[in-house]
N, C-alpha and C positions, 0 to 999 in steps of 0.2 A: 504494500500500500504506500509506503514511504517513497519507493522508487517511482511509482506511478504518479504520485503527487508532485515530485520533483520535475518530472517530464512535463506535466501540465503547466506548472509554474514557469518553467523555462520557455515554453511555447507562448504563454500569455505575455511574458516580458518581451519576447521578440515582436509580437504583434503590436504591443504598445509602443515599442521603440520605432517600428516602421511608421506608425501614425504620427509620432512626434517629428521624425525626420521629414515626413511628407509635408506637414504643416510648415515647418521651417523653410523647406525648399520652395513651396508655393509662395511664401511671403517675400522671398528675396531673390529669385533667380528667373532668368529668361534667356532664350537663345534661339538661333535658327538651326533646325536640325537638318538631316542630310538626304533622306529618301522622301523628297517633298518636305513635310514637316515631321516625319517619323525619324527617330534615331535608327542607325543601321545595326545596332546591337546594344544590349544592356549588360553592364558589367565588363570587367577587364578581359575575360576569356572571349566573349562574343565580339567585343571590339577588336581584339587582335586577329580574329578569324574573319573580319569583315561581315560579321553577322551570321556566318554559316554555322551549321550544327544542329539542324532540326532532327537529324537521325543519330546524333552523338551527344548525349547528355552526361556531363561530368561534374557540374557544380550546381549549387542551389538556384542560381539565376536562370538555369535552364527552364524553370517554370514560366518565365516571360516569353519563351520561344515555343516550347512543347511540353505541356504538363505531364505527358506520358513518361517522360524521361526521369521523373522523380524516383522511380523504383531503382534506377541505376546510380543514384547519388548517395554518397556517404552522409551520415548525420553531420550537419555543419551549420555554421553561422558565417555569413559573408557580408562585408560592407565595403563600399568603394565610392569614388567620385571622379568625375571627368572635368578637366579644364578645357573648355570649348572656345575656339577662336574663329568665328565666322566673319569674313571680310567681304562686304557686299555693298552694292550701289548701282548707279545707272549713269548713262551718258545720253544727252539729248542734243541733236544736231539739227539746225534749221529753225525757222520761225514756228512758234507754237505756244502751248498753254503752260506746261510744267516748266519749272526753273531750268534754264539752259546750262550746258556744260557738263562736266563730270562731277557728280555729287555722291559722296560716300556716306553711308549710315555710320553713326558713332556708336559707342558702347560695344566693344568687341571681345570682352573677356567675361566668361560666365562659368560658374561651378554647378554641376548637375550630379547629385548623389544617387546611389542605388543601394538597396539592402535586401537580403534574402535569408531564409532559414528553411532547412529541410530535415525531415526525420522519418525513418522507417516506422511503420506500424507493426508489421510482421515480415516474414520472409518474402511475401508476395505483394505487399502494398506499402505505400508511403504517402506522406502529405508534406506540404510546404506553404510558405507565405513569402511574397515578394512585393517590394515597393520600387517602382521605376517611373520614368516619365519622359515626355517629349517637351522640348521648347520649340516654338515655331512661329513663323510669320512675325518675327520681331524686327522692327526697323525704327530708327530714330534720326530723322533729318532735321537739322537746324533750320531756322527761319531765314534761309538764304535769299539773296536778292533775286527778284523775278520781275523784269520790266513790265510784263503784261498785267500784273496785279494792280498797278496804279490806275490803269484804264478803267477798272471796275471799282475803284475806291476800296480795294481789299488790302490787307496786310501782306508783306512779302512771305515767301515760303514756296516749297515745292508745289503745293496746290493752292497758293494764295490764302493760307490760313495759319501762318506762323509755323512754329515747330510742328512737324508732321510725322506720323508713324503709327504702328500698331504693336501690341504686345500680347501674345497668346502663349500660355503654358498649360500643360496637361500632366496630371499625376495619376498613377494607377496603383491600386492596392488589390492584389490577387491572392486568393487562397486556393490551392490545388490539391487534388487527390488523384492517385494513380494506382493501378493494379495490373499485375502480370498474369497472363494466361498462357503458360508455356513460352513459346517464342514471341508472343504478342503482348505488348503493353498498351494500356488505354488510360488516358488521363482527362480530367475536366477541371476547369478553373474559372469560377465566376470572377468578374472584374468590376470593381467599383472605380469610378473616375471623378475627378474634380478638374474644372477648367477655370482659368482666370483670364480676362481680356479687357483691353482698353484701346481706344483709338483717339487720335488727336489731329488737328490741323486739316480737317475735311469739310469745313464750313461752306466752302464754295459749292459743294454738291447739294446743299440744302434744298434748292428749288427742284431737284431731281430725286428727292427722297419721299417715300410714302409717310414718313414720320420724322420731320426735320428736328424735332425736339429730342429725339433719341437716335441721333446719327453720329455725333462726334463730341469729344471733350466732356464726356460724362463720367470720367474716372473709371476705376476698376469695377467690373461686374463678374459674378460667379455663376457657374453652371455645374450641375451634378447629374450623375447618371450611372448606368451599368450595362454590362453585356456579359458574354461568356466566351471562353476559349476552350477548345477541345483538341486532343491530339492522339496519334497512334505512332508507336515505334514497333518495327517488325524485324527480327533477326532472320534474314533470308538464309544465311550460312553463318559459320563461326566468325567469319571476317567481314561480312557485308550486312549492313543494316539500312533499312528504309524508314523514312519518317514523313509524316504529314501533320500539319497543324492548321487550324482555321479559327478565326475570331469573328463573331457577329459584329455588326455595327454596334457602337456603344451609344445608346439612346440617351440624350442629354436634355436637361431643361433649357429653355431659351435664354439668351442674353437680352433681358428686357430693356436694359439701358441702350442697346444697339439694335432695336427693332427696326429702325430706319436705315440700317446699313446692310445687315445680313438678310438674304432671301428668307421667305416664310416667317416674317416677323421675329427675326433674331435667332432662328434655328441654326445650330452648329453642332450636329451630331459628329461623332468620330467614325471615320469609314472602317468597314470591315476589311479583312485581309486573309490570305492563306499562303502557306509555305509548304513545298514538297522538297525532299532531298534524299541523298544517299551518302553513307559514310563507309569507307573501305579501309580496313587495316592492312596496308601494304606490307608492313612488318608489325611484329608485336608492339613496337615502340613508335610506329609512324602511322597516323591516320589522315586520310585525305577526304575532304567533304565537298559536295556540290549541292547547292540549294537554288531553288527558284521561288520567288515571292511575288505576289500581286496585291496591290493596294487599290481599293475601289473609291478613289477620290471623286470620280464623276457621279457617284450615287448620292452625294450630299449637295443639295441645290446651291447652298451658299458658297461652296467650294467649286463645284463642277460646272454650274451654269455659265454661259458666256457672259463676259462683262458688257456685251453689246445687246443683250436681250432688251427689246423696246418696252420696258416696264420700269416703274420707279424702283429705286433701291429699297430693299426691305419688303417689297410686295410679294404676294404668293407666287412662287416659282419665278421670282425676279432675278436681276443680274447677280452673278457670282464672280469668282476669280478665273473661271474658264480652265480649270485644271483637268488634264487627262488622268485616266488611271495610270499607275506606275508599275512597270515590270522590272524585276531585279534578278540578276544572276550573281551568285556569291560562290567563291571558291576559297577554301581554307585548308591549311595543313598544320598538324600538331605533331611535334617530335618530342617524345618523352626521353630525353637524352640520358638521364640518370635518375635515381630515386630522388634527387634534389632539384635538378634543373629540367624545365619544360620550355620549349620554344615554339612560337606560332607565327604564321604569316597568312595574309589574306588579300583578296582583291574582289571588289564588287562593282558592277556596272548597272545603273538604273536609267530608264528612259526619263527624259525631261518632261515634267508635268505641264509646263507653261507654253501656251501657243503664242505665236508671234502676234496674233490679232488682239491679245489681251495684255500686252506689255505695260500699258499705261497704269492700269489699276494694280498690276503686280510690282510696281515700284515699291509698294507697301510690303510685298512678300516675294522677294526675288529668289525663290528656291529652285535654281536652275542647274545645280551641280549634278554630275552624272557618274564620276569615277572615284573610287576610294581605294587607296593603297594602305595596308595595315600590317602591323607586326607587334610582337610582344613576347613576354616570358613570365614564368612563375618560378619562384625560388622557395624551396621548403626549408624554413629556418629551424624548425623542430618537428618531431613526429606529428604534432597537432596544428602547427601554425605555418601558413604560407603567405607570401606576398606576391602580388600579381601586378603587371604593368602592360599597358598597350599604348600605341601611338598610331594616329591616322593622319594621312595627308590626302587632301582633296584638291586636285588641280583646278585652275580657273576654267569656268565654262560660261558662255554667254548666249543670250537669245535676243534677236533684233526684230523690230516691227515698226509699223507706222503708229504715230500717236492717235489715240481715239479720245476726243474730248466729250463732255456731256452732250454736245450737239452734233457729234459725228466724227468720222475719220478725218485726219489732217495729213494728206499725202506729202506735204512739204516738210514734215518733221519725222525723223527717225529716232527711236528710243532703243537703247541697248542695255539690257540687264546683265549684270556679271556678279560672280561670287567665287571665292575659293576659301578653304577651311583648313584648320589644324585642330587636332584633338589629342589630349593626353589623359590617360585613365590609370589610376592606381587603386589597388584594393587589397584587402586582407581577409583570409579565410581561416576559420578555426574549426577543426574537425573534432567531434566528440568521440571519446571512447577508443582512440587509436593507441 
């Protein structure tokens, strides 16, 4: 009885700590993520493998990718954080509405934590809890000089509204259960989510909004919701494993303070996604992984609808950011060089979600990067304690198109969105009972 109580107490403490870290993170961090506005991986291991590993689970953060893998994870507690450096902005050439020249978004350094706990229940089942998150659609443009603003008696700025930008962050708390049936493992993980959002500097668009009082400069608004992730891992042979994982859309409450900006009166659900992949043990110490992931951005009206929909902002099925669905190929390799050292590398390529016809509105969210080069290592300091590290380089990518003002396209103006990124992740894993 005493041992059972100790396990329950440890689990409760882990859940509470997850919640506290999540609240602290939401209160103080924001960033622009990589696969659109999704992170390409959570925790140091996934980051080092470019997000690959749906068929190869070896740490507690695997819950965020495929809950079926919990049955293959040692009892452990894991905590980490990423230093995220997204460098983004736009260039406008020719006469037009938005501020001319090359304008970069400020605030380029962010810290994003993650935390997870896993525990076997018996020889064939396990459970775990994880907290992780996305930062996304974050930009902050100063109120730069813009000659056209004076013609309308408006303040300077990218959109003639002073400092301009948006800030969206998302935090997820997931509790998962997995069970093994011979060579097949099945897992399910309900997901609770919190979003925080604000927009500023968009007052010029008030005449084109269905609710001008709830369009911009309303401070932070919060949104809450939930969904579910499920997954399967199947050992085809001793050395080959197949994995599949899928997450429903996460249905969120509306951003009421921004009912005049987002389509469907402030609706901003989180899109569903699925991942399939294979892991092959080329040698007992070397595993190679190949994953394919699809994110359904276009299923969310406020994200996927074209910015040129001829309806007011915030209207039912009104204008959005015009994002395509995103397809991602991930390749990763892990070499367990010794009982102490493990080395990892990865590469991922995703399609760009932003169409050239929607570049004007996406000055606020220039998530155009497509390639990720990653690497990292783990060092086992003691039989129970391991430190993990990962680094990511995302080369510059850009998308160009003609400016589209609230009254129509402007063929005389070209806008180019551009971004590149760096990310460094460190973590610590404590394994129980080793």
